[in-house]
Structures are given as C-alpha cells and as structure tokens.
C-alpha positions, -999 to 999 in steps of 0.1 A, spaced: -171 114 108 -157 79 108 -125 72 128 -93 71 106 -79 37 97 -44 52 98 -34 83 116 1 97 118 9 128 139 43 145 137 60 111 130 98 113 133 122 85 124 160 86 126 187 62 114 218 72 133 225 109 126 201 110 97 165 121 102 145 103 75 110 113 86 106 149 98 72 152 114 49 133 90 12 139 93 -11 116 73 -45 100 77 -65 74 57 -103 71 63 -127 43 54 -138 45 17 -106 63 7 -76 56 -14 -46 76 -4 -15 77 -25 20 84 -11 44 95 -38 80 106 -37 114 99 -53 134 68 -43 149 74 -9 122 99 2 111 76 30 79 62 16 86 26 29 98 40 62 65 58 67 47 25 63 71 5 84 70 30 112 32 32 112 30 -6 114 55 -7 142 81 -26 122 104 4 128 103 22 162 94 59 158 117 85 174 89 110 179 52 116 172 25 90 171 11 65 146 -21 45 151 -35 19 128 -72 9 134 -71 32 164 -43 11 179 -6 16 184 13 -10 164 27 -36 164 -3 -56 175 -6 -92 163 -44 -93 168 -49 -67 142 -29 -84 115 -59 -103 101 -77 -69 95 -48 -54 75 -36 -65 41 1 -55 38 23 -58 7 60 -49 12 84 -39 -15 103 -72 -9 83 -103 -16 80 -125 16 70 -157 -1 77 -194 5 97 -202 -27 95 -240 -22 57 -239 -21 33 -234 -50 13 -201 -54 -18 -220 -42 0 -233 -11 13 -198 -3 -22 -183 -6 -37 -212 15 -10 -207 42 -14 -169 44 -52 -172 42 -52 -195 73 -28 -171 91 -53 -142 84 -81 -163 98 -101 -166 65 -129 -192 70 -117 -225 56 -150 -231 37 -147 -197 19 -110 -199 14 -109 -217 -20 -134 -192 -35 -114 -163 -20 -81 -177 -35 -98 -180 -69 -110 -144 -67 -77 -128 -57 -57 -149 -81 -80 -138 -110 -75 -101 -100 -37 -105 -105 -41 -130 -134 -24 -159 -117 -50 -187 -118 -31 -207 -144 1 -205 -124 -11 -214 -90 2 -250 -91 37 -239 -100 64 -235 -74 71 -199 -65 109 -205 -71 100 -207 -108 80 -174 -108 93 -143 -125 98 -111 -105 65 -97 -118 46 -129 -109 60 -128 -73 47 -92 -70 13 -103 -82 12 -132 -57 22 -108 -29 -7 -85 -39 -31 -115 -40 -21 -124 -5 -26 -88 7 -61 -88 -8 -71 -121 9 -97 -119 37 -112 -86 26 -91 -66 50 -104 -33 64 -72 -16 54 -48 -23 26 -12 -10 28 6 -15 -5 42 -5 -11 48 -1 -48 24 -29 -58 24 -23 -96 62 -24 -101 70 -48 -130 33 -52 -139 20 -46 -174 -5 -17 -181 -35 -39 -187 -31 -58 -154 -24 -26 -136 -58 -13 -148 -74 -45 -134 -57 -40 -100 -69 -4 -98 -104 -16 -106 -101 -40 -76 -89 -11 -54 -119 9 -65 -141 -20 -53 -123 -20 -19 -130 17 -16 -167 12 -25 -169 -14 3 -160 13 27 -125 -1 33 -93 20 30 -61 19 10 -27 35 15 -6 29 -16 29 41 -24 38 46 -61 62 64 -83 39 60 -113 25 95 -115 -6 87 -135 -16 62 -108 -15 91 -83 -44 106 -104 -66 76 -94 -64 83 -57 -88 103 -35 -60 122 -19 -23 122 -27 6 130 -3 39 143 -17 68 132 4 100 151 -2 131 151 21 112 134 49 83 159 49 48 158 35 50 189 12 13 187 1 -17 165 9 -50 169 -9 -72 157 -37 -53 155 -70 -76 180 -86 -70 205 -57 -33 201 -59 -33 207 -97 -53 238 -92 -31 250 -64 1 245 -83 -15 257 -116 -5 226 -135 -23 198 -155 -8 167 -140 3 153 -106 37 148 -121 39 185 -127 27 192 -91 55 170 -80 82 187 -101 70 221 -89 71 210 -53 106 198 -58 115 232 -73 121 218 -108 106 242 -134 
C-alpha cells in the first residue's frame, strides 16, 4: 500500500491548562479525500496547524509526506488554505497568484496557464486585475483556494474552503477536488457543511479533542443506523 501523505499518531496539543487535542489518530492516503468535521472550537484548525508544525505538539507524532514538519522544502508539494486569508491586499488577484506560484516553484512558462485554470475553478478570471483590497470576503476565500490549487500539489490541506461561497461554485470546487483525487493526490478538508462530508472518501468526527469516528460515510451511516452524516454527528454528540 502507498505511504500516507499525512499520518497523525496519538497527537496531543495543549494551550495552558487546556488539552485541545487528546490523542488524535488520522491518515490521508494518495487518491483520497478525507473530511474532518466538528463543531466550532472542536480543534479542527489545531489538528491542521499541529500537523504542519505551525503549532508544536505536546505529544504523539505527525508526519506530512513522511516528514516531520515544519520543513520549508516540502512547501511546494503542499497546497494549504488557512481559515484566515493570507493575501497581499495592495496587489491584484493576478499578482498574488503570480507571487505565490513563483514561491511554490511553478515553472514560469506554465504559470500563466496554471493561473487561468485555478482562477476559472473559483470563478475569478474577470476579477484578477482588481486589487484584493476591493474584494469581498467570499472573493478572498476563492483567491486563497486558487493559490492552494496552484502547482498541482501532492497534498491539499483546506481549512473551511467553502465558507461564504455560493452552492453552484461549491459544486465546481468539489468537481476540482474529485479531479485531484483521480490524479492520485490527496485532500484533507475541514468543513461544517454536513452535506459536503458526504462527498469525502472517509470522514473523521472530531468532538472534544478526540476523533470519535473515522470511516467511509456509508459505513458510518450504517454503524449509527442513520441516513445522513449530520445525523451521525448528532448521534455521536449524544443529541437524539
């Protein structure tokens, strides 16, 4: 079997006296979309930041592309989209994409076509020459996602990528994620949109700092004897 693109073993993270992650185990393999779902404050972003080495783990182990993070050399192989948009507001959308494309090591001859493609996925081609300071919140999210998609990264790590995005565009984005999967690349996506969790290969339910369940959506629905992932989630939370 292929090596996992992300592997977390008994990951623990504390902030002061509070233990936010209590022994998280999670893996993402090539050709797989894994959804991480949980209520606000469950620790979804902390899972990602700790795996990427942006936060230091207090216990356990996390490896990304078989390497302990942070590791600058791997950044070009990972497409990361944070919850907070890290964009250059004084630059245009096109200038942001060009800058980040060069940072990721995208070949300069193929960069213009790559920018056109990712901008079309997020429906931003007509706004690329506008300054980002004039973008709405939803447009900034879409630009952040386009940046993450640049360079065909082996691994996409997306933290709530579809917040503030309309349903038609959300469908388009999921079609692109399906293409990423077909290419044999991997995706870890956090979401609180429960019907999106149905589109993943495996879904992890994060509650109170622990993974309560981790399996294919159809298996979880059978196990919990319910019809939707939302109902799985409510049952796991103890809400009848």
